[in-house]
Biopython code that builds the backbone (N, CA, C, O; Angstrom):
import numpy as np
from Bio.PDB.StructureBuilder import StructureBuilder

atoms = [
    (1, "MET", "N", (60.269, 154.724, 210.591)),
    (1, "MET", "CA", (59.249, 154.816, 209.574)),
    (1, "MET", "C", (59.280, 156.210, 208.951)),
    (1, "MET", "O", (59.425, 157.217, 209.645)),
    (2, "LYS", "N", (59.144, 156.242, 207.667)),
    (2, "LYS", "CA", (59.069, 157.499, 206.943)),
    (2, "LYS", "C", (57.789, 158.236, 207.344)),
    (2, "LYS", "O", (56.747, 157.615, 207.549)),
    (3, "SER", "N", (57.875, 159.547, 207.451)),
    (3, "SER", "CA", (56.717, 160.347, 207.851)),
    (3, "SER", "C", (55.683, 160.381, 206.725)),
    (3, "SER", "O", (55.975, 160.810, 205.609)),
    (4, "LEU", "N", (54.481, 159.926, 207.035)),
    (4, "LEU", "CA", (53.389, 159.922, 206.067)),
    (4, "LEU", "C", (52.302, 160.871, 206.545)),
    (4, "LEU", "O", (51.977, 160.896, 207.732)),
    (5, "SER", "N", (51.742, 161.643, 205.639)),
    (5, "SER", "CA", (50.805, 162.702, 206.026)),
    (5, "SER", "C", (49.484, 162.171, 206.573)),
    (5, "SER", "O", (48.857, 162.836, 207.398)),
    (6, "ASN", "N", (49.043, 160.991, 206.135)),
    (6, "ASN", "CA", (47.731, 160.506, 206.559)),
    (6, "ASN", "C", (47.777, 159.193, 207.342)),
    (6, "ASN", "O", (46.739, 158.567, 207.559)),
    (7, "ILE", "N", (48.963, 158.773, 207.765)),
    (7, "ILE", "CA", (49.107, 157.548, 208.565)),
    (7, "ILE", "C", (50.007, 157.854, 209.756)),
    (7, "ILE", "O", (51.063, 158.472, 209.619)),
    (8, "GLU", "N", (49.562, 157.407, 210.927)),
    (8, "GLU", "CA", (50.393, 157.569, 212.121)),
    (8, "GLU", "C", (50.307, 156.308, 212.970)),
    (8, "GLU", "O", (49.342, 155.550, 212.877)),
    (9, "LYS", "N", (51.315, 156.094, 213.788)),
    (9, "LYS", "CA", (51.357, 154.935, 214.681)),
    (9, "LYS", "C", (50.303, 155.102, 215.774)),
    (9, "LYS", "O", (50.152, 156.187, 216.337)),
    (10, "SER", "N", (49.589, 154.042, 216.066)),
    (10, "SER", "CA", (48.564, 154.082, 217.103)),
    (10, "SER", "C", (49.217, 154.216, 218.473)),
    (10, "SER", "O", (50.222, 153.566, 218.762)),
    (11, "LYS", "N", (48.643, 155.052, 219.295)),
    (11, "LYS", "CA", (49.148, 155.227, 220.657)),
    (11, "LYS", "C", (48.512, 154.238, 221.625)),
    (11, "LYS", "O", (48.936, 154.140, 222.777)),
    (12, "PHE", "N", (47.501, 153.505, 221.171)),
    (12, "PHE", "CA", (46.765, 152.597, 222.045)),
    (12, "PHE", "C", (47.067, 151.125, 221.787)),
    (12, "PHE", "O", (47.057, 150.315, 222.715)),
    (13, "CYS", "N", (47.336, 150.776, 220.530)),
    (13, "CYS", "CA", (47.561, 149.376, 220.185)),
    (13, "CYS", "C", (48.936, 149.196, 219.557)),
    (13, "CYS", "O", (49.300, 149.901, 218.616)),
    (14, "LYS", "N", (49.683, 148.259, 220.081)),
    (14, "LYS", "CA", (51.007, 147.960, 219.553)),
    (14, "LYS", "C", (50.854, 147.340, 218.156)),
    (14, "LYS", "O", (49.911, 146.588, 217.908)),
    (15, "ASN", "N", (51.768, 147.655, 217.266)),
    (15, "ASN", "CA", (51.788, 147.119, 215.903)),
    (15, "ASN", "C", (50.558, 147.492, 215.080)),
    (15, "ASN", "O", (50.159, 146.745, 214.187)),
    (16, "GLU", "N", (49.966, 148.620, 215.371)),
    (16, "GLU", "CA", (48.797, 149.084, 214.618)),
    (16, "GLU", "C", (49.024, 150.537, 214.211)),
    (16, "GLU", "O", (49.648, 151.314, 214.934)),
    (17, "TYR", "N", (48.510, 150.877, 213.052)),
    (17, "TYR", "CA", (48.594, 152.242, 212.551)),
    (17, "TYR", "C", (47.183, 152.769, 212.318)),
    (17, "TYR", "O", (46.237, 151.994, 212.172)),
    (18, "ILE", "N", (47.054, 154.072, 212.284)),
    (18, "ILE", "CA", (45.774, 154.727, 212.040)),
    (18, "ILE", "C", (45.914, 155.567, 210.778)),
    (18, "ILE", "O", (46.867, 156.332, 210.630)),
    (19, "GLY", "N", (44.947, 155.413, 209.866)),
    (19, "GLY", "CA", (44.933, 156.193, 208.639)),
    (19, "GLY", "C", (43.736, 157.127, 208.627)),
    (19, "GLY", "O", (42.688, 156.823, 209.199)),
    (20, "TYR", "N", (43.903, 158.263, 207.972)),
    (20, "TYR", "CA", (42.839, 159.260, 207.925)),
    (20, "TYR", "C", (42.511, 159.601, 206.476)),
    (20, "TYR", "O", (43.375, 160.076, 205.739)),
    (21, "LYS", "N", (41.292, 159.366, 206.073)),
    (21, "LYS", "CA", (40.740, 159.789, 204.792)),
    (21, "LYS", "C", (39.269, 159.401, 204.817)),
    (21, "LYS", "O", (38.936, 158.216, 204.824)),
    (22, "ASP", "N", (38.392, 160.393, 204.831)),
    (22, "ASP", "CA", (36.952, 160.123, 204.906)),
    (22, "ASP", "C", (36.632, 159.224, 206.098)),
    (22, "ASP", "O", (35.898, 158.245, 205.961)),
    (23, "GLY", "N", (37.170, 159.547, 207.237)),
    (23, "GLY", "CA", (36.977, 158.746, 208.441)),
    (23, "GLY", "C", (38.301, 158.190, 208.914)),
    (23, "GLY", "O", (39.368, 158.635, 208.492)),
    (24, "VAL", "N", (38.216, 157.224, 209.782)),
    (24, "VAL", "CA", (39.410, 156.622, 210.387)),
    (24, "VAL", "C", (39.546, 155.188, 209.873)),
    (24, "VAL", "O", (38.563, 154.454, 209.772)),
    (25, "TRP", "N", (40.768, 154.811, 209.554)),
    (25, "TRP", "CA", (41.078, 153.467, 209.074)),
    (25, "TRP", "C", (42.058, 152.812, 210.032)),
    (25, "TRP", "O", (43.061, 153.419, 210.410)),
    (26, "ARG", "N", (41.773, 151.572, 210.429)),
    (26, "ARG", "CA", (42.714, 150.781, 211.228)),
    (26, "ARG", "C", (43.606, 150.021, 210.262)),
    (26, "ARG", "O", (43.119, 149.319, 209.376)),
    (27, "ILE", "N", (44.909, 150.163, 210.436)),
    (27, "ILE", "CA", (45.868, 149.523, 209.537)),
    (27, "ILE", "C", (46.665, 148.502, 210.336)),
    (27, "ILE", "O", (47.341, 148.838, 211.308)),
    (28, "LEU", "N", (46.572, 147.251, 209.906)),
    (28, "LEU", "CA", (47.233, 146.147, 210.595)),
    (28, "LEU", "C", (48.117, 145.373, 209.631)),
    (28, "LEU", "O", (47.858, 145.330, 208.429)),
    (29, "ARG", "N", (49.152, 144.771, 210.167)),
    (29, "ARG", "CA", (50.022, 143.914, 209.368)),
    (29, "ARG", "C", (49.261, 142.649, 209.013)),
    (29, "ARG", "O", (48.446, 142.160, 209.795)),
    (30, "SER", "N", (49.533, 142.129, 207.834)),
    (30, "SER", "CA", (48.833, 140.953, 207.347)),
    (30, "SER", "C", (49.819, 140.015, 206.667)),
    (30, "SER", "O", (50.881, 140.450, 206.221)),
    (31, "ASN", "N", (49.486, 138.752, 206.585)),
    (31, "ASN", "CA", (50.303, 137.806, 205.829)),
    (31, "ASN", "C", (49.505, 137.263, 204.644)),
    (31, "ASN", "O", (49.724, 136.134, 204.206)),
    (32, "SER", "N", (48.590, 138.065, 204.137)),
    (32, "SER", "CA", (47.730, 137.682, 203.029)),
    (32, "SER", "C", (48.459, 137.795, 201.700)),
    (32, "SER", "O", (49.464, 138.496, 201.589)),
    (33, "SER", "N", (47.949, 137.107, 200.708)),
    (33, "SER", "CA", (48.512, 137.222, 199.352)),
    (33, "SER", "C", (48.107, 138.534, 198.690)),
    (33, "SER", "O", (48.632, 138.881, 197.632)),
    (34, "TYR", "N", (47.166, 139.276, 199.308)),
    (34, "TYR", "CA", (46.754, 140.576, 198.771)),
    (34, "TYR", "C", (47.749, 141.676, 199.122)),
    (34, "TYR", "O", (47.846, 142.675, 198.408)),
    (35, "GLY", "N", (48.477, 141.505, 200.195)),
    (35, "GLY", "CA", (49.449, 142.516, 200.602)),
    (35, "GLY", "C", (49.861, 142.350, 202.048)),
    (35, "GLY", "O", (49.264, 141.569, 202.789)),
    (36, "ASN", "N", (50.891, 143.092, 202.451)),
    (36, "ASN", "CA", (51.413, 143.010, 203.815)),
    (36, "ASN", "C", (50.637, 143.864, 204.802)),
    (36, "ASN", "O", (50.759, 143.664, 206.011)),
    (37, "TRP", "N", (49.834, 144.822, 204.312)),
    (37, "TRP", "CA", (49.087, 145.724, 205.180)),
    (37, "TRP", "C", (47.623, 145.733, 204.769)),
    (37, "TRP", "O", (47.298, 145.737, 203.582)),
    (38, "ARG", "N", (46.735, 145.736, 205.776)),
    (38, "ARG", "CA", (45.293, 145.768, 205.529)),
    (38, "ARG", "C", (44.700, 146.934, 206.298)),
    (38, "ARG", "O", (44.919, 147.070, 207.501)),
    (39, "ALA", "N", (43.947, 147.776, 205.601)),
    (39, "ALA", "CA", (43.262, 148.900, 206.245)),
    (39, "ALA", "C", (41.766, 148.626, 206.223)),
    (39, "ALA", "O", (41.211, 148.259, 205.188)),
    (40, "THR", "N", (41.117, 148.806, 207.364)),
    (40, "THR", "CA", (39.682, 148.612, 207.491)),
    (40, "THR", "C", (39.060, 149.911, 207.973)),
    (40, "THR", "O", (39.509, 150.492, 208.961)),
    (41, "ASN", "N", (38.028, 150.367, 207.275)),
    (41, "ASN", "CA", (37.338, 151.582, 207.663)),
    (41, "ASN", "C", (36.556, 151.319, 208.943)),
    (41, "ASN", "O", (35.870, 150.302, 209.045)),
    (42, "THR", "N", (36.646, 152.212, 209.914)),
    (42, "THR", "CA", (35.988, 151.977, 211.207)),
    (42, "THR", "C", (34.478, 152.197, 211.143)),
    (42, "THR", "O", (33.744, 151.612, 211.940)),
    (43, "THR", "N", (33.996, 153.025, 210.214)),
    (43, "THR", "CA", (32.549, 153.244, 210.125)),
    (43, "THR", "C", (31.867, 152.209, 209.241)),
    (43, "THR", "O", (30.669, 151.969, 209.386)),
    (44, "ASN", "N", (32.607, 151.594, 208.333)),
    (44, "ASN", "CA", (32.072, 150.547, 207.469)),
    (44, "ASN", "C", (33.129, 149.457, 207.324)),
    (44, "ASN", "O", (33.978, 149.542, 206.437)),
    (45, "PRO", "N", (33.092, 148.436, 208.176)),
    (45, "PRO", "CA", (34.132, 147.400, 208.172)),
    (45, "PRO", "C", (34.217, 146.598, 206.876)),
    (45, "PRO", "O", (35.190, 145.874, 206.665)),
    (46, "ASN", "N", (33.212, 146.715, 206.003)),
    (46, "ASN", "CA", (33.264, 146.007, 204.722)),
    (46, "ASN", "C", (34.217, 146.674, 203.745)),
    (46, "ASN", "O", (34.610, 146.064, 202.751)),
    (47, "LEU", "N", (34.595, 147.924, 204.013)),
    (47, "LEU", "CA", (35.562, 148.619, 203.170)),
    (47, "LEU", "C", (36.967, 148.278, 203.639)),
    (47, "LEU", "O", (37.346, 148.576, 204.772)),
    (48, "GLN", "N", (37.739, 147.647, 202.753)),
    (48, "GLN", "CA", (39.105, 147.276, 203.096)),
    (48, "GLN", "C", (40.039, 147.635, 201.954)),
    (48, "GLN", "O", (39.671, 147.558, 200.782)),
    (49, "LEU", "N", (41.239, 148.023, 202.311)),
    (49, "LEU", "CA", (42.302, 148.286, 201.350)),
    (49, "LEU", "C", (43.487, 147.391, 201.683)),
    (49, "LEU", "O", (43.754, 147.106, 202.851)),
    (50, "TRP", "N", (44.191, 146.953, 200.653)),
    (50, "TRP", "CA", (45.372, 146.112, 200.829)),
    (50, "TRP", "C", (46.552, 146.771, 200.146)),
    (50, "TRP", "O", (46.398, 147.361, 199.077)),
    (51, "ALA", "N", (47.724, 146.680, 200.746)),
    (51, "ALA", "CA", (48.934, 147.249, 200.143)),
    (51, "ALA", "C", (50.156, 146.485, 200.628)),
    (51, "ALA", "O", (50.129, 145.850, 201.682)),
    (52, "TRP", "N", (51.237, 146.555, 199.837)),
    (52, "TRP", "CA", (52.471, 145.876, 200.207)),
    (52, "TRP", "C", (53.311, 146.708, 201.163)),
    (52, "TRP", "O", (54.052, 146.148, 201.971)),
    (53, "THR", "N", (53.213, 148.043, 201.090)),
    (53, "THR", "CA", (53.994, 148.910, 201.976)),
    (53, "THR", "C", (53.077, 149.989, 202.551)),
    (53, "THR", "O", (51.994, 150.239, 202.023)),
    (54, "LEU", "N", (53.517, 150.621, 203.631)),
    (54, "LEU", "CA", (52.738, 151.721, 204.199)),
    (54, "LEU", "C", (52.713, 152.926, 203.264)),
    (54, "LEU", "O", (51.728, 153.663, 203.239)),
    (55, "GLU", "N", (53.779, 153.136, 202.496)),
    (55, "GLU", "CA", (53.795, 154.226, 201.527)),
    (55, "GLU", "C", (52.709, 154.015, 200.465)),
    (55, "GLU", "O", (52.007, 154.952, 200.084)),
    (56, "GLU", "N", (52.587, 152.775, 200.000)),
    (56, "GLU", "CA", (51.545, 152.433, 199.025)),
    (56, "GLU", "C", (50.162, 152.586, 199.653)),
    (56, "GLU", "O", (49.229, 153.047, 198.994)),
    (57, "MET", "N", (50.024, 152.201, 200.926)),
    (57, "MET", "CA", (48.745, 152.349, 201.626)),
    (57, "MET", "C", (48.371, 153.821, 201.738)),
    (57, "MET", "O", (47.203, 154.178, 201.582)),
    (58, "SER", "N", (49.342, 154.667, 202.006)),
    (58, "SER", "CA", (49.090, 156.096, 202.104)),
    (58, "SER", "C", (48.534, 156.638, 200.790)),
    (58, "SER", "O", (47.584, 157.420, 200.794)),
    (59, "LYS", "N", (49.117, 156.229, 199.678)),
    (59, "LYS", "CA", (48.635, 156.662, 198.366)),
    (59, "LYS", "C", (47.228, 156.140, 198.087)),
    (59, "LYS", "O", (46.400, 156.853, 197.521)),
    (60, "LYS", "N", (46.957, 154.893, 198.483)),
    (60, "LYS", "CA", (45.614, 154.335, 198.265)),
    (60, "LYS", "C", (44.576, 155.062, 199.107)),
    (60, "LYS", "O", (43.460, 155.302, 198.647)),
    (61, "LEU", "N", (44.935, 155.415, 200.340)),
    (61, "LEU", "CA", (44.006, 156.168, 201.181)),
    (61, "LEU", "C", (43.714, 157.542, 200.580)),
    (61, "LEU", "O", (42.576, 158.009, 200.624)),
    (62, "GLU", "N", (44.732, 158.186, 200.022)),
    (62, "GLU", "CA", (44.530, 159.498, 199.411)),
    (62, "GLU", "C", (43.602, 159.426, 198.204)),
    (62, "GLU", "O", (42.833, 160.354, 197.954)),
    (63, "SER", "N", (43.670, 158.337, 197.463)),
    (63, "SER", "CA", (42.887, 158.244, 196.229)),
    (63, "SER", "C", (41.514, 157.600, 196.418)),
    (63, "SER", "O", (40.698, 157.619, 195.497)),
    (64, "CYS", "N", (41.248, 157.035, 197.586)),
    (64, "CYS", "CA", (39.965, 156.356, 197.772)),
    (64, "CYS", "C", (38.840, 157.376, 197.909)),
    (64, "CYS", "O", (39.024, 158.461, 198.461)),
    (65, "ALA", "N", (37.686, 157.006, 197.398)),
    (65, "ALA", "CA", (36.497, 157.858, 197.484)),
    (65, "ALA", "C", (35.435, 157.073, 198.235)),
    (65, "ALA", "O", (34.934, 156.066, 197.734)),
    (66, "TYR", "N", (35.098, 157.514, 199.404)),
    (66, "TYR", "CA", (34.126, 156.819, 200.253)),
    (66, "TYR", "C", (32.792, 157.515, 200.166)),
    (66, "TYR", "O", (32.696, 158.718, 200.406)),
    (67, "GLU", "N", (31.750, 156.760, 199.821)),
    (67, "GLU", "CA", (30.401, 157.312, 199.751)),
    (67, "GLU", "C", (29.486, 156.496, 200.657)),
    (67, "GLU", "O", (29.534, 155.266, 200.648)),
    (68, "GLU", "N", (28.669, 157.168, 201.424)),
    (68, "GLU", "CA", (27.730, 156.465, 202.302)),
    (68, "GLU", "C", (26.453, 156.178, 201.580)),
    (68, "GLU", "O", (25.538, 155.590, 202.156)),
]
sb = StructureBuilder()
sb.init_structure("model")
sb.init_model(0)
sb.init_chain("A")
sb.init_seg("    ")
for serial, (resi, resn, name, xyz) in enumerate(atoms, 1):
    if name == "N":
        sb.init_residue(resn, " ", resi, " ")
    sb.init_atom(name, np.array(xyz, "f"), 0.0, 1.0, " ", f" {name:<3s}", serial, name[0])
structure = sb.get_structure()
């Protein structure tokens, strides 16, 4: 995997990645028509991001603005 500044492989769960931007995001593989990867914010599970690649997910995490 290419080194991404805000995404790293989870040390606790196989096939899961962790993203960092305004909190922690769980990134899991998906077979949805929205994309191959789904990120869910751990503090607000209603916030989700979808992307086709982890590189695209990294860019979406960088550009997202989370407000409580």
